N, C-alpha and C positions, 0 to 999 in steps of 0.2 A: 504494500500500500504506500502511495507517495505521501510526502510530508503534509501536503494540504489536506488530504483525506484523513490522515491520522490525527492531525490537530483538531479538525472540525468535529471529530467524534469524542473529544475528551472534555467537553464542556460540562459545567454544573447545570442544575435544573432551574436556576434563576434567570431573569431576563438578560439577554445578551446584547451588548453594544459593540459593534464592530467598526473600528476605525482603521482604514487601510490606505496605503500609498501604492498606487500602481503607476509605474513609470511608463509613459508613452501609451496612453489609452484614449479611445474615443467612444463615448457612450451612445448606444442606440437601443431603441425598443422599450424605453422606460418613460412613463408619463412624468412631466415636469411638475414638481410641487409648486406651492404658492411662491411666486416670484418675490425675492427680497427687494426692498427699496434701497438697499445698500449696494450700489454698483462699484465695481473695481475701477479706480482711476489710476491708470499707469503713470509712473513718473518718467522723467526724461533721463534718468540715470543710465549710463552705459558702461561705467567702470567703477571699481572699488580699489583703494590703495592696497598693494600687495602686503600681506601680513595683518590686515584689519582684524581686530580681536573677534568681531562677529563671525567673520569667515573662518578664522582659526578654530572656533567652536565646532563648526561643521566638519572641518578637516580632521580635528582631533577625535571627534566621534567616530569618523570612518576609519582612521588609522588604528585607534584603540579596539574597535570592533573587529578589524581584520586580524589583529594580534590574537584576540581571544578565539576567533573562529579557527585560525591557523593552529593554535595549541590544541584545539579540540578535534582536529581532522587527522585521525591516526593514519588514514589511507594516503595522505599526501597528494590529494588531487588538486586540480586547478581551482582557484578562488577568484571571485569578483563580487564586489559590493559597490553600492552607490551611497557615499556619505550625504550628498544633498537630498537623496531620496529619504533616507532614514531621518535626517534632521528636519526636513519639511513636514513629514508625517507627525513627528513628535511636537513640532511647533504649532501646527494646527490643533493637535490634541490638547496642548497646554492651555488653550483658550477655554477649555471645558473643565479644567482642574482648579483646585483650591487647596489651601493649607499645605501640609507636608508633601502631598502628592504633587502639587505644582512646584514646590521647591526642589524636589528631586528630579523632576523632568527638566526644569530650568538649569539644574546643576550640570546637565549634559549638553543642552542646546543654548543656554543663555547664562553662561558663567559670570558675566559682568553684572548681572542683576538689573538689566534694563527693565523698565516698566513694560507691561504687556503691549501697550500701544507702540512704544519705541521698538520693541522686538518685532512686532508684526510689520511695522513700517519698513524695517530693514529687509524683511522678506519681500514686501511689495516692491522695493527698489531692485532686489535681486531678480525677481520674476520679470520686472519691466526690462532690466538689462538684457535678459535672454530674449524677450520679445523683440528688442531693438537690433538684433544681430543681422548682419548681411554676409553672404558668401558661405554660410554654414547654418546648420539646423540645431538649435537647442530649444525644444518645445516643451515647456512645463504646462501643466493644467491640474486643476483640483476639482473635486466634486464630493457632494454628500448624497448618499442613498439612504433615505429615511423610511422606516416601516410605516405604512399607511395607518393613520389615526394614532400614531404614537405621540405622547405628550412631551416632546422634546422642547427645549427652550429655543425660541426663534432667534434670540440674541446670539446663540452660538453659530447658527447658520449665517446670520448677518455678518458676523466677524469674519467667518471663512470666506464669504463672498467679497467683502470690502477689501480685505488685506491679501487674500490668496487667490482671488479670481475664481472662486469655487462656484460651480453650478449645483443646484439642489434638485434632486429627483425623488419621486415616490418609488418605494421598493415593495413589491408584492412577493414576500418570501414564500407564500404558499403556491405560487405559480410554478409549474414545472419548467417553464421557459426562463426563469429568473437567472439561473446559473449560466445558461447559454447567452443571455443578454450581457451579463457581466464579462464573460470570457470573450464574446465578440467585440466588446468595447476595448478590452485589453489588446486583442489581436489587431484591431484596426489602428490603434494609436502606436503600437510598436511595429507597425508594418509587417506583422506576422512573426516578429522575433519572439514574442511571448504569446502563447495561444490559449493555454488552459490553466490559469492560476487557481481557479476554484473548482472543487469537485462537487460541492453542495453548499447550499445556504441553509443553516440550521433554523428550524422554526422559531427559536427564541432570539434570533438575531434581530436587533432593532435599528441598527444603522451601520452603513459602510462609509468610511471617510477615505477618499481616494485622492492622492496627489500623483501627478504624472510628469514624466520627462522623457524626451526622445532625443538622441544625439546622432548626428551624421556629419562627418567632416571629411573633406578631401585634402590630401597632403599638398603642401606647398611644392615639395619635390616628390613627384610620383616615382615609384620604382618601375624599372623596365621589366615587363612581364617576360620578355625573352631571356632575361638573366636568372629567372626563378628556376631552381632545380632541386632535385631530391638530395638532401644532405643529412648527415648524422646529427642527432640531438641526444646528449647524454643525460639520462634521468638521474635523480638523486640516488637510486639504487645501484647505479653504475651501468645499468643496461642502456643500450643505444637503440633508438628508433629512427627511421628515415622519415623526414618531414619535408614539406614544400618550403624551401628557404629562399626568401627574396634577397637579392644581391644588388648593391649599387654603391656608388661613391658620391657623397655630398659633403658640402661644408656645413656642419651642424654644431650646435652647442655640445661640448664634450667636457667631461671631468674624470680624472683618474684619482681616486681617493686612496689607492693602495689596496684596501680590502674590498673595494668594489669600483666599478666603472659606471658612468652615467652618460646617457645621450638623450637629447630632447629633439623630437621631430615636430614641426609645426603644421597645423592645419590652416587652410585659407579661412580668414575671418576672425582669428584671435583665440585659438585654443591650441593645446599641445599635448603630446604624449611623451612622458618621461619613462625611459627604460633604465632599470638598475640591474646590472649583472654582477653578482658577488663572485669573489675569488674562491670563497669557501662555501659553506652551507647556506642555502637561500633562506632557511628558517631563522638563522641568526641575523640575517639582514632585515627580515620582517620585524623581528623583536627589537632591533635597534632603531627602527624608523619612528619618528615623531613629527608633529606638525612643524615644530621649530627646525628640526633637522632637514625637512623638505625645503624650507626657506634658505637654509645654509647651502644646501646642494645647488639650488637655483642660482644663488649669488656667485658660486664658484665655476659655473659653466662658462666656457669660452669657445668661440667658433674655431673649429679645426676641420681640415680636410680629412674625411673618415671613410674607410671601407666598412660598409655595413652588411650584416647578415641578420635579417629579421624574419622569423617564421610566420607564415600565414596562420591566422587564428580563427576559430569558430567554436566557441564553447559557452556553456551556461552553468549557473550555480544557483541553488536555492536552499534555504535553511530556515529554521524557526529560531528567531533571534532573542526571545525574551530572557533566556538565561544569561546572555551576554550583556543585555541592558541592565539586568539586576546586578551583575558584577561591576558595572560602571556606576552604580549608585541609584538607579531607578528601581526601587524595591516596592514601595507602598502601593504604587499603581496596580500591581499584580495581586494585591491582597484584599481581603474583605474590608479593610480599613480605608481603601481607596476613596478619595474625595473628588468626584466629578459633578459637583452640584451645579456647575455652570452649563451642564448639558441637560440634566434632568433632576427634578426634585423628588419625584415619587418613588423612584427605584434606586437601589444601591448597585452600582456597576463597577467593574474593575477590568483591567487589561488581562486577557486570557492568553494571548499569543501575539507574536510579531513575525509575520511571514515575509520573507525577502527573496526575490528572484531577479537575477540579472543575466543578460546575454551579451556577448561581444563577438563582432565579426571584423577582422582586419585583413586587408589585402593590399595589392599594389597601388590602388587608387585612394584608399583612405580607411576610415573606420566607421562602423555603425554599432550603436549600443543602446540597450534598454534595460530597465529594471522594474521590479514590482515588490512593494512592501505592504503587507496587510496586517494592521494592528487589530487584534480581536479582543473585545472587552466582554466580560461576563459578569452578571450580577454576583454578587459575591465576588657682422659681415665685411671681408676684403678679398680681392682676387687671388687665386692660388699662384704661388711662385715656387720657391725651393723649400717651402715649409715641409716639416715632417708629416707623413700621412699616418694617422692613427688607425687602429683596427677596433671594431666593436662587433663581436660575434655573439649573438644570442643562441649559443649552441648547448646551453645547460639551463636549469631552472632559474627564473628571473622574476623581478617585481616590475609592475607597470602602474602608471598613474596618468589618467586623462584629466588635464587641468584646464579650466577656463582662465586664460591669461588676463582677461579684462577685470575679473573679480578675485582671482586667486582661489576660486572654489574648486575642490576636487569633485568632479562629476562621477568618476569611476576609479577604482583602484583594485589591485589584486595580485595574485601570484600564478605563474604558469609553471607547472611541473612537467606537463607533457602537451605539446602543441596539437597532438592528435586527439585531445580531449579525454 
């Protein structure tokens, strides 16, 4: 049984509130609920200073979650998470929380203690900056699916609409087509990258909160397809597999730290993909990575003529994230003491699970990526001359980070153990 089905059958008997983040989705087939008077007013923000503490909270959440997931993955498979996906879901959810529940959520996504309005406004600016992009695709979206006739607080939906551009829809959880409608929504927005995030909608589910993001970027320097060939990739076990290895030579940002090498490849429109190749064990590199370390690496990159070998990639990863969020300090939200009074007065609800799924496709032309997170709540540059030519061969397990250069936000990050998936 897959993780989605397994989690959905482990609920308590109390009313269920489901808050979910589905990256890159388009809703179809659901009736729109009462339209909120709170319309989203996009700002004209297009960039955020690198290292902004607000963005660092997003990046820190993603990096810390990756470490915990990596420690828990005994099989050593490929990993990919979306920090902005997780952070946005929790930030929307925080508008429904109060007391210690809110404090613990904010400890992860709002460590500076900004007021809710200030915190929401920063997300409005971030969403607006994605909307304002040219030459690349970063498409965020948010929605609430609310059980028909459920007495939720309209103020929660209004905040989600005003700050996160959320649409509000009516959810008929008794209809057999409801799961298909949600999955079709996900598949449409992810361009088919994620197709079946839900196996069922439990009868006690009262709300789905959905945040979406879809990314597609074309390399500034495309790889020549005629140079791609089968080459050996050495796994952590020492075994070798033959993979489709892209080959080319470009002048790119490069850094040799001794225990690892880094290369950054740019997308048209203001994003990049940072590759980190360890000299030793890739898990040690993951463990040493921090948000501040990422800034340090970026500051030490310098343009060098570099021979590159980058494997084609096409893989996905999904997991239930609640145990990792608890380890990061978000504990009360998962207990009977959870305080979500800003969503509903009549029932006690708590977070039951946090489902997360991502997919990455990388080839000679660029990268396409999508992610899905479902939070379930239950009651209870210079011309080349004679310069030295560097080599950067991703022929062993490595770390990658897809970074929005205009805000410093990590869109996706992960570890590749085997390019074959």
